[in-house]
C-alpha positions in Angstrom: -29.8 -16.1 -3.2 -28.3 -18.5 -5.6 -24.6 -18.2 -5.9 -22.9 -20.0 -8.8 -19.5 -21.6 -8.5 -17.8 -18.8 -10.5 -19.5 -16.1 -8.5 -18.4 -17.8 -5.3 -14.8 -18.0 -6.5 -14.9 -14.3 -7.5 -16.3 -13.4 -4.0 -13.6 -15.4 -2.3 -11.0 -13.7 -4.4 -12.3 -10.2 -3.8 -12.4 -10.9 0.0 -8.8 -12.3 -0.1 -7.7 -9.3 -2.2 -9.2 -6.7 0.2 -7.7 -8.5 3.1 -4.2 -8.1 1.7 -4.3 -4.4 2.4 -2.4 -3.0 5.4 -4.5 -2.2 8.5 -3.1 0.1 11.1 -5.8 -0.7 13.6 -5.2 -4.5 13.4 -1.4 -4.0 13.0 -1.2 -5.9 9.7 1.2 -5.1 6.9 0.5 -5.0 3.2 0.6 -8.5 1.8 1.0 -7.4 -1.8 4.4 -5.9 -1.4 6.0 -7.1 -4.7 5.4 -8.9 -8.0 6.2 -12.2 -6.3 3.4 -11.7 -3.7 1.0 -10.8 -6.5 2.0 -14.0 -8.4 1.4 -16.0 -5.3 -2.0 -14.4 -4.9 -2.9 -15.3 -8.5 -1.9 -18.9 -7.9 -3.7 -19.2 -4.6 -6.9 -17.9 -6.0 -6.5 -19.9 -9.3 -7.0 -16.8 -11.4 -7.0 -18.1 -15.0 -5.8 -16.4 -18.2 -3.2 -14.2 -16.6 0.0 -13.6 -18.5 3.3 -12.4 -17.2 2.9 -10.1 -14.2 4.9 -6.9 -14.0 5.4 -4.1 -11.5 2.7 -2.0 -13.3 0.2 -4.9 -12.6 1.1 -4.7 -8.9 0.3 -1.0 -8.7 -2.9 -1.5 -10.7 -4.1 -4.4 -8.5 -3.5 -2.3 -5.4 -5.7 0.5 -6.9 -8.4 -2.1 -7.6 -8.1 -3.5 -4.1 -8.6 0.0 -2.6 -11.7 0.5 -4.7 -13.1 -2.9 -3.6 -12.5 -1.9 0.0 -14.6 1.1 -0.8 -17.5 -1.2 -1.8 -17.3 -3.0 1.5 -17.4 0.4 3.3 -20.1 1.9 1.1 -22.9 3.4 3.2 -25.7 2.4 0.8 -26.4 0.5 -2.5 -26.2 3.7 -4.6 -22.6 4.4 -3.4 -21.6 0.7 -3.8 -23.1 0.7 -7.3 -21.2 3.8 -8.3 -17.9 2.2 -7.2 -18.7 -1.1 -8.9 -19.9 0.6 -12.1 -16.6 2.6 -12.3 -14.5 -0.6 -11.8 -16.2 -2.7 -14.3 -16.5 0.0 -16.9 -12.8 0.8 -16.6 -12.0 -2.9 -17.0 -13.6 -3.0 -20.4 -16.0 -5.7 -19.4 -16.6 -8.3 -22.1 -18.9 -11.1 -21.0 -18.2 -14.5 -22.6 -19.1 -18.1 -21.9 -16.3 -20.6 -21.1 -15.8 -24.1 -19.8 -12.2 -24.6 -18.7 -10.3 -26.5 -16.1 -13.0 -29.1 -15.6 -15.8 -26.5 -14.7 -19.1 -26.4 -16.5 -20.2 -23.4 -18.5 -19.8 -20.1 -16.7 -19.3 -16.5 -17.6 -16.1 -14.6 -17.5 -16.4 -10.8 -17.7 -12.9 -9.8 -18.5 -11.7 -9.4 -22.1 -9.3 -11.9 -23.5 -5.7 -10.7 -22.8 -6.9 -8.4 -20.0 -4.4 -7.4 -17.3 -4.7 -9.1 -13.9 -6.1 -5.8 -12.5 -8.8 -5.6 -15.2 -9.5 -9.3 -14.8 -10.1 -8.8 -11.1 -12.1 -5.6 -11.6 -14.4 -7.3 -14.1 -15.0 -10.7 -12.6 -15.0 -9.6 -8.9 -16.9 -6.4 -9.7 -19.7 -8.4 -11.3 -19.8 -10.8 -8.4 -20.3 -7.8 -6.1 -22.8 -6.3 -8.5 -25.0 -9.4 -8.1 -25.2 -8.7 -4.4 -26.3 -5.1 -4.9 -28.8 -6.1 -7.5 -30.3 -8.7 -5.2 -30.6 -6.1 -2.4 -27.9 -8.0 -0.4 -25.2 -5.4 0.0 -25.4 -5.7 3.8 -23.8 -9.1 3.4 -20.5 -7.4 2.4 -19.1 -6.9 5.8 -16.1 -6.3 8.0 -15.2 -8.4 11.0 -16.7 -7.1 14.3 -13.6 -8.0 16.3 -12.0 -4.7 17.4 -8.5 -5.8 16.4 -9.5 -7.3 13.1 -11.2 -5.5 10.2 -11.0 -8.3 7.6 -13.6 -8.2 4.9 -16.0 -11.2 4.4 -19.2 -12.0 2.7 -22.0 -13.2 5.1 -23.6 -16.1 3.4 -25.4 -17.3 6.5 -29.1 -17.9 6.0 -30.2 -15.2 8.5 -27.4 -12.7 7.8 -26.1 -13.0 11.3 -22.4 -13.6 10.8 -20.3 -11.1 12.7 -16.7 -12.4 12.4 -14.4 -13.1 9.5 -13.6 -16.5 11.0 -15.6 -17.9 13.9 -12.7 -20.2 14.9 -10.3 -17.3 15.5 -12.0 -13.9 15.9 -15.3 -15.3 17.2 -13.9 -17.8 19.7 -11.2 -15.4 20.9 -13.9 -12.7 21.7 -16.3 -15.2 23.3 -13.5 -16.6 25.5 -12.5 -13.1 26.5 -16.1 -12.3 27.4 -16.5 -15.5 29.4 -13.3 -14.8 31.3 -14.4 -11.3 32.1 -17.8 -12.6 33.4 -16.0 -15.2 35.6 -13.6 -12.6 36.9 -16.5 -10.2 37.7 -18.5 -13.0 39.4 -15.4 -14.1 41.5 -14.4 -10.5 42.2 
């Protein structure tokens, strides 16, 4: 599956957004607690064409975040498509070509002057839509580590990625399994 630069950026952004949500199982708190946190999220993900961010934007982005989390949890493409369609329709999607900040021509799906929530819903929703259209919804996953449920997009060639980060979650579980095997063998 060919993934363009702007689609990859949108995928990274949606994953980062979904992973800001609180998770009782993993013991993580909400990382979008105030407008300052949302502004930091916008800067970190280099989201362009965002004006002044207010409290209403924070609430709207949290709602979009919850709906994106639903896409990662969707049991089948039809359910994912319904969620994505609702998101991008509500955002007033307006595709347009642009070449800004040193990037070649690419498509933005949000309308000029859109709120940050509509911007995220349109651009990130379209990136997720491409995966459903390509029959690749199963690549939208949650980490297999029992104490981590972070979202990620499996871009491995053989669709075998199991952890959000192989250096942390993957290594931690592999070391634990190794130690358990050694303890059992010694025991």
